DSSP file (Angstrom, degrees, kcal/mol; ACC not computed):
  #  RESIDUE AA STRUCTURE BP1 BP2  ACC     N-H-->O    O-->H-N    N-H-->O    O-->H-N    TCO  KAPPA ALPHA  PHI   PSI    X-CA   Y-CA   Z-CA
    1    1 A X              0   0    0      0, 0.0     2,-0.1     0, 0.0     6,-0.0   0.000 360.0 360.0 360.0 130.9  144.0   34.3  111.3
    2    2 A X    >   -     0   0    0      1,-0.1     3,-1.6     4,-0.0     0, 0.0  -0.281 360.0 -99.4 -86.4 174.7  146.0   35.2  108.2
    3    3 A X  T 3  S+     0   0    0      1,-0.3    -1,-0.1    -2,-0.1    12,-0.0   0.686 122.7  59.2 -63.5 -20.6  146.2   38.5  106.4
    4    4 A X  T 3  S+     0   0    0     11,-0.1    11,-2.8    10,-0.1    12,-0.7   0.422  95.8  78.6 -91.2   0.6  143.6   37.3  103.9
    5    5 A X  E <   -A   14   0A   0     -3,-1.6     2,-0.4     9,-0.2     9,-0.2  -0.870  55.0-175.3-113.4 144.4  141.0   36.7  106.6
    6    6 A X  E     -A   13   0A   0      7,-1.9     7,-3.4    -2,-0.4     2,-0.5  -0.983  13.8-148.4-138.7 127.4  138.8   39.2  108.3
    7    7 A X  E     +A   12   0A   0     -2,-0.4     2,-0.3     5,-0.2     5,-0.2  -0.810  22.2 170.2 -94.0 131.7  136.4   38.6  111.1
    8    8 A X  E >   -A   11   0A   0      3,-2.7     3,-1.3    -2,-0.5    -2,-0.0  -0.896  64.0 -35.2-145.0 113.3  133.3   40.7  111.3
    9    9 A X  T 3  S-     0   0    0     -2,-0.3    69,-0.5     1,-0.3     3,-0.1   0.838 126.7 -35.2  44.1  50.2  130.3   40.2  113.6
   10   10 A X  T 3  S+     0   0    0      1,-0.2    89,-3.1    67,-0.1     2,-0.4   0.514 119.0  99.4  91.4   4.6  130.4   36.4  113.5
   11   11 A X  E <   -AB   8  98A   0     -3,-1.3    -3,-2.7    87,-0.2     2,-0.6  -0.988  58.5-148.9-127.3 133.3  131.6   35.9  109.9
   12   12 A X  E     -AB   7  97A   0     85,-3.0    84,-3.3    -2,-0.4    85,-1.3  -0.906  23.3-160.5-101.1 119.7  135.1   35.1  108.7
   13   13 A X  E     -AB   6  95A   0     -7,-3.4    -7,-1.9    -2,-0.6     2,-1.0  -0.740  21.2-131.5-101.3 146.8  135.7   36.6  105.3
   14   14 A X  E  >  -A    5   0A   0     80,-3.0     4,-2.1    -2,-0.3    -9,-0.2  -0.852  22.8-172.2 -91.7 101.0  138.3   35.8  102.7
   15   15 A X  H  > S+     0   0    0    -11,-2.8     4,-2.7    -2,-1.0     5,-0.2   0.840  81.4  58.9 -66.4 -35.5  139.5   39.3  101.7
   16   16 A X  H  > S+     0   0    0    -12,-0.7     4,-1.1     1,-0.2    -1,-0.2   0.946 111.8  39.7 -60.1 -47.7  141.6   38.0   98.9
   17   17 A X  H  > S+     0   0    0    -13,-0.2     4,-1.3    76,-0.2    -2,-0.2   0.846 113.3  56.3 -68.4 -34.8  138.5   36.5   97.2
   18   18 A X  H >X S+     0   0    0     -4,-2.1     3,-0.5     1,-0.2     4,-0.5   0.924 104.9  50.7 -64.1 -44.3  136.5   39.5   98.1
   19   19 A X  H 3< S+     0   0    0     -4,-2.7     3,-0.4     1,-0.2     4,-0.4   0.816 106.0  58.1 -62.6 -31.3  138.8   41.9   96.4
   20   20 A X  H 3< S+     0   0    0     -4,-1.1    -1,-0.2     1,-0.2    -2,-0.2   0.831 118.1  30.0 -67.5 -32.5  138.7   39.7   93.3
   21   21 A X  H <X S+     0   0    0     -4,-1.3     4,-2.7    -3,-0.5     5,-0.2   0.239  83.8 109.8-115.9  16.5  134.9   40.1   93.0
   22   22 A X  H  X S+     0   0    0     -4,-0.5     4,-2.6    -3,-0.4     5,-0.2   0.905  80.6  52.6 -54.8 -43.9  134.4   43.5   94.5
   23   23 A X  H  > S+     0   0    0     -4,-0.4     4,-2.9     1,-0.2    -1,-0.2   0.935 110.1  48.8 -55.8 -46.4  133.5   44.9   91.1
   24   24 A X  H  > S+     0   0    0      2,-0.2     4,-3.0     1,-0.2    -2,-0.2   0.924 111.4  49.3 -57.9 -47.3  130.9   42.2   90.7
   25   25 A X  H  X S+     0   0    0     -4,-2.7     4,-2.2     2,-0.2    -1,-0.2   0.907 112.8  47.0 -61.9 -43.5  129.4   42.8   94.1
   26   26 A X  H  X S+     0   0    0     -4,-2.6     4,-2.2    -5,-0.2    -2,-0.2   0.936 114.2  47.1 -63.9 -46.7  129.2   46.6   93.5
   27   27 A X  H  X S+     0   0    0     -4,-2.9     4,-2.5     1,-0.2    -2,-0.2   0.898 109.7  54.1 -62.3 -42.2  127.6   46.0   90.0
   28   28 A X  H  X S+     0   0    0     -4,-3.0     4,-1.5    -5,-0.2    -1,-0.2   0.928 109.2  48.4 -58.2 -45.7  125.2   43.5   91.5
   29   29 A X  H  < S+     0   0    0     -4,-2.2     3,-0.3     1,-0.2     6,-0.2   0.927 113.2  46.4 -61.6 -45.0  124.1   46.1   94.1
   30   30 A X  H  < S+     0   0    0     -4,-2.2     3,-0.5     1,-0.2    -1,-0.2   0.864 116.3  45.7 -68.1 -35.5  123.6   48.8   91.5
   31   31 A X  H  < S+     0   0    0     -4,-2.5    -1,-0.2     1,-0.2    -2,-0.2   0.648 121.0  38.8 -80.8 -17.3  121.7   46.4   89.2
   32   32 A X    ><  +     0   0    0     -4,-1.5     3,-1.8    -3,-0.3    -1,-0.2  -0.598  64.3 162.9-132.1  70.1  119.5   45.1   92.0
   33   33 A X  T 3  S+     0   0    0     -3,-0.5    31,-0.3     1,-0.3    32,-0.1   0.726  70.6  68.5 -65.8 -18.3  118.7   48.0   94.2
   34   34 A X  T 3  S+     0   0    0      1,-0.1     2,-0.5    -3,-0.1    -1,-0.3   0.601  97.2  59.0 -74.9  -8.6  115.8   46.1   95.9
   35   35 A X  S <  S-     0   0    0     -3,-1.8     2,-0.4    -6,-0.2    -3,-0.1  -0.965  80.1-142.4-125.8 115.2  118.3   43.8   97.5
   36   36 A X        -     0   0    0     -2,-0.5     2,-0.7    28,-0.3    -3,-0.1  -0.604  11.4-137.8 -79.1 126.8  120.9   45.2   99.9
   37   37 A X    >   -     0   0    0     -2,-0.4     2,-1.7     1,-0.1     3,-0.6  -0.759  14.8-146.0 -82.2 118.2  124.4   43.5   99.7
   38   38 A X  T 3  S+     0   0    0     -2,-0.7    -1,-0.1     1,-0.2     3,-0.1  -0.149  76.6  85.2 -84.5  47.3  125.3   43.2  103.3
   39   39 A X  T >>  +     0   0    0     -2,-1.7     3,-2.4     1,-0.1     4,-0.5   0.254  40.2 125.4-128.8  12.6  129.1   43.8  102.8
   40   40 A X  G X4  +     0   0    0     -3,-0.6     3,-1.6     1,-0.3    -1,-0.1   0.822  67.1  64.4 -48.6 -41.8  129.6   47.5  102.7
   41   41 A X  G 34 S+     0   0    0      1,-0.3    -1,-0.3    -3,-0.1    -2,-0.1   0.721 103.6  49.4 -60.6 -15.2  132.3   47.6  105.5
   42   42 A X  G <4 S+     0   0    0     -3,-2.4    -1,-0.3     2,-0.0    -2,-0.2   0.561  86.7 102.3-101.2  -8.0  134.7   45.6  103.3
   43   43 A X  S << S-     0   0    0     -3,-1.6   -24,-0.0    -4,-0.5   -25,-0.0  -0.388  83.2 -98.2 -71.2 154.5  134.4   47.6  100.1
   44   44 A X     >  -     0   0    0      1,-0.1     4,-3.0    -2,-0.1     5,-0.2  -0.211  39.6-102.0 -62.9 163.6  137.2   50.0   99.2
   45   45 A X  H  > S+     0   0    0      1,-0.2     4,-2.5     2,-0.2     5,-0.2   0.879 123.3  55.9 -56.4 -39.7  136.7   53.6  100.2
   46   46 A X  H  > S+     0   0    0      1,-0.2     4,-2.0     2,-0.2    -1,-0.2   0.941 112.5  40.2 -59.3 -49.8  135.8   54.5   96.6
   47   47 A X  H  > S+     0   0    0      2,-0.2     4,-2.9     1,-0.2     5,-0.2   0.873 112.9  55.3 -70.3 -37.9  133.1   51.8   96.4
   48   48 A X  H  X S+     0   0    0     -4,-3.0     4,-2.6     1,-0.2    -1,-0.2   0.926 110.1  46.4 -58.4 -44.9  131.8   52.6   99.9
   49   49 A X  H  X S+     0   0    0     -4,-2.5     4,-2.1    -5,-0.2    -2,-0.2   0.907 113.6  48.5 -65.1 -42.6  131.4   56.3   99.0
   50   50 A X  H  X S+     0   0    0     -4,-2.0     4,-2.1    -5,-0.2    -2,-0.2   0.909 113.4  47.4 -63.6 -41.7  129.6   55.3   95.7
   51   51 A X  H  X S+     0   0    0     -4,-2.9     4,-2.8     2,-0.2     5,-0.2   0.887 108.8  53.8 -68.3 -39.2  127.3   52.9   97.5
   52   52 A X  H  X S+     0   0    0     -4,-2.6     4,-1.6    -5,-0.2    -1,-0.2   0.932 111.8  45.7 -59.5 -44.5  126.5   55.5  100.2
   53   53 A X  H  X S+     0   0    0     -4,-2.1     4,-2.4     2,-0.2    -1,-0.2   0.877 111.6  53.2 -62.9 -39.9  125.5   57.9   97.5
   54   54 A X  H  X S+     0   0    0     -4,-2.1     4,-1.7     1,-0.2     8,-0.2   0.920 108.5  48.3 -61.7 -46.3  123.5   55.2   95.8
   55   55 A X  H  < S+     0   0    0     -4,-2.8    -1,-0.2     1,-0.2    -2,-0.2   0.839 115.8  45.5 -66.8 -32.4  121.5   54.4   98.9
   56   56 A X  H  < S+     0   0    0     -4,-1.6    -1,-0.2    -5,-0.2    -2,-0.2   0.853 117.9  40.9 -79.0 -34.5  120.8   58.1   99.4
   57   57 A X  H  < S+     0   0    0     -4,-2.4     2,-0.6    -5,-0.1    -2,-0.2   0.628 105.4  65.9 -94.0 -13.6  119.8   58.8   95.8
   58   58 A X     X  -     0   0    0     -4,-1.7     4,-2.8    -5,-0.2     5,-0.2  -0.935  63.7-157.4-114.7 115.5  117.8   55.7   94.9
   59   59 A X  H  > S+     0   0    0     -2,-0.6     4,-2.1     1,-0.2     5,-0.2   0.880  94.7  49.9 -61.5 -39.2  114.5   55.2   96.8
   60   60 A X  H  > S+     0   0    0      1,-0.2     4,-2.3     2,-0.2    -1,-0.2   0.932 114.1  45.5 -65.5 -45.3  114.4   51.5   96.2
   61   61 A X  H  > S+     0   0    0      2,-0.2     4,-2.6     1,-0.2    -2,-0.2   0.892 110.4  54.6 -64.3 -38.6  117.9   51.1   97.4
   62   62 A X  H  X S+     0   0    0     -4,-2.8     4,-2.2    -8,-0.2    -1,-0.2   0.905 109.9  46.6 -60.7 -42.1  117.2   53.3  100.4
   63   63 A X  H  X S+     0   0    0     -4,-2.1     4,-2.4     2,-0.2    -1,-0.2   0.909 111.1  51.4 -69.2 -40.6  114.3   51.1  101.4
   64   64 A X  H  X S+     0   0    0     -4,-2.3     4,-2.5   -31,-0.3   -28,-0.3   0.893 111.1  48.7 -63.8 -39.0  116.4   47.9  100.9
   65   65 A X  H  X S+     0   0    0     -4,-2.6     4,-2.6     2,-0.2    -1,-0.2   0.902 111.1  49.6 -67.4 -39.8  119.1   49.4  103.1
   66   66 A X  H  X S+     0   0    0     -4,-2.2     4,-2.4     2,-0.2    -2,-0.2   0.909 111.5  48.6 -63.0 -41.9  116.6   50.4  105.8
   67   67 A X  H  X S+     0   0    0     -4,-2.4     4,-2.8     2,-0.2    -2,-0.2   0.923 111.6  51.0 -62.8 -44.9  115.1   46.8  105.7
   68   68 A X  H  X S+     0   0    0     -4,-2.5     4,-2.3     2,-0.2    -2,-0.2   0.943 109.8  48.7 -58.6 -48.7  118.7   45.4  106.0
   69   69 A X  H  X S+     0   0    0     -4,-2.6     4,-1.3     1,-0.2    -1,-0.2   0.902 112.5  48.8 -59.5 -41.8  119.5   47.6  109.0
   70   70 A X  H  X S+     0   0    0     -4,-2.4     4,-1.7     1,-0.2     3,-0.3   0.935 112.7  48.0 -62.2 -44.9  116.2   46.6  110.7
   71   71 A X  H  X>S+     0   0    0     -4,-2.8     4,-3.5     1,-0.2     5,-1.2   0.808 102.5  61.8 -68.3 -30.5  117.0   42.9  110.0
   72   72 A X  H  <5S+     0   0    0     -4,-2.3     4,-0.4     3,-0.2    -1,-0.2   0.902 108.3  44.8 -57.7 -41.5  120.5   43.2  111.3
   73   73 A X  H  <5S+     0   0    0     -4,-1.3    -2,-0.2    -3,-0.3    -1,-0.2   0.895 122.9  36.1 -71.5 -38.4  119.0   44.1  114.7
   74   74 A X  H  <5S+     0   0    0     -4,-1.7    -2,-0.2    -5,-0.1    -3,-0.2   0.943 135.4  17.2 -79.6 -52.5  116.4   41.3  114.5
   75   75 A X  T  <5S-     0   0    0     -4,-3.5     4,-0.3    -5,-0.1    -3,-0.2   0.803 102.8-124.6 -95.0 -31.7  118.2   38.4  112.8
   76   76 A X     >< -     0   0    0     -5,-1.2     4,-1.8    -4,-0.4     5,-0.2   0.014  26.5 -82.5  95.0 153.9  121.9   39.4  113.2
   77   77 A X  H  > S+     0   0    0      1,-0.2     4,-2.5    -5,-0.2     5,-0.2   0.891 122.7  54.4 -61.6 -45.2  124.6   39.9  110.6
   78   78 A X  H  > S+     0   0    0    -69,-0.5     4,-2.6     1,-0.2    -1,-0.2   0.902 108.5  50.4 -58.2 -38.9  125.6   36.2  110.2
   79   79 A X  H  > S+     0   0    0     -4,-0.3     4,-2.6     2,-0.2    -1,-0.2   0.934 110.8  48.3 -64.0 -46.1  122.1   35.1  109.4
   80   80 A X  H  X S+     0   0    0     -4,-1.8     4,-2.2     2,-0.2    -1,-0.2   0.879 112.0  49.6 -63.7 -36.6  121.8   37.9  106.7
   81   81 A X  H  X S+     0   0    0     -4,-2.5     4,-2.8     2,-0.2     5,-0.2   0.934 110.7  50.2 -65.4 -44.3  125.1   36.8  105.2
   82   82 A X  H  X S+     0   0    0     -4,-2.6     4,-2.6     1,-0.2     5,-0.2   0.928 112.2  47.4 -58.3 -46.2  123.9   33.2  105.2
   83   83 A X  H  X S+     0   0    0     -4,-2.6     4,-1.8     2,-0.2    -1,-0.2   0.883 112.8  48.8 -61.4 -40.0  120.7   34.2  103.5
   84   84 A X  H  X S+     0   0    0     -4,-2.2     4,-1.8     2,-0.2    -2,-0.2   0.917 113.6  46.2 -68.2 -42.2  122.6   36.3  100.9
   85   85 A X  H  < S+     0   0    0     -4,-2.8    -2,-0.2     2,-0.2     6,-0.2   0.872 111.6  51.9 -67.5 -38.6  125.1   33.5  100.1
   86   86 A X  H  < S+     0   0    0     -4,-2.6     3,-0.5    -5,-0.2    -1,-0.2   0.890 114.4  42.6 -62.7 -39.6  122.3   30.9   99.9
   87   87 A X  H  < S+     0   0    0     -4,-1.8     2,-0.3     1,-0.3    -2,-0.2   0.824 128.4  30.2 -73.8 -32.9  120.4   33.2   97.4
   88   88 A X    ><  +     0   0    0     -4,-1.8     3,-2.2    -5,-0.2    -1,-0.3  -0.635  65.0 169.3-130.5  70.0  123.6   34.1   95.5
   89   89 A X  G >   +     0   0    0     -3,-0.5     3,-1.7     1,-0.3     4,-0.2   0.666  69.4  79.9 -62.8 -14.2  126.0   31.1   95.7
   90   90 A X  G 3  S+     0   0    0      1,-0.3    -1,-0.3     2,-0.1     3,-0.3   0.744  96.0  46.3 -62.4 -20.3  128.2   32.7   93.1
   91   91 A X  G X  S+     0   0    0     -3,-2.2     3,-1.5    -6,-0.2    -1,-0.3   0.278  81.1 107.1-101.4   9.8  129.5   34.9   95.9
   92   92 A X  G X   +     0   0    0     -3,-1.7     3,-1.6     1,-0.3    -1,-0.1   0.726  62.1  71.6 -64.2 -26.7  130.1   32.1   98.4
   93   93 A X  G 3  S+     0   0    0     -3,-0.3    -1,-0.3     1,-0.3   -76,-0.2   0.492  84.4  70.3 -74.9   1.5  133.9   32.0   98.1
   94   94 A X  G <  S+     0   0    0     -3,-1.5   -80,-3.0   -77,-0.1     2,-0.5   0.651  89.4  72.1 -85.4 -15.4  134.1   35.3  100.1
   95   95 A X  E <   +B   13   0A   0     -3,-1.6   -82,-0.2   -82,-0.3     3,-0.1  -0.881  51.9 177.9-102.2 125.3  132.9   33.6  103.3
   96   96 A X  E     -     0   0A   0    -84,-3.3     2,-0.3    -2,-0.5   -83,-0.2   0.888  66.5 -28.8 -86.1 -50.6  135.3   31.2  105.1
   97   97 A X  E     -B   12   0A   0    -85,-1.3   -85,-3.0     0, 0.0     2,-0.4  -0.990  48.7-122.7-161.3 164.1  133.1   30.4  108.0
   98   98 A X  E      B   11   0A   0     -2,-0.3   -87,-0.2   -87,-0.2   -88,-0.1  -0.960 360.0 360.0-112.9 132.2  130.3   31.4  110.3
   99   99 A X              0   0    0    -89,-3.1   -88,-0.1    -2,-0.4    -1,-0.1   0.430 360.0 360.0 -92.5 360.0  130.9   31.5  114.1
């Protein structure tokens, strides 16, 4: 695995591509609070802190985050990532593979 790759719960991410679109992903989340972006562990500390505040301060976002956490336990992280990428193919280059 190269320095540009990161394995997380069954998904191999391309960190180089992720960093390029981190702003877009953050903005997408803020503009679409009803849909949780399942990538918080990879955001920079600054964005992670902003998103944590966003999820606490916005009722719609809080519900989407709760739904996400419930579904992680039921479906698993790789399935949620697949669903997110299928729904939003513009973000597909951040995923290298699913194990």
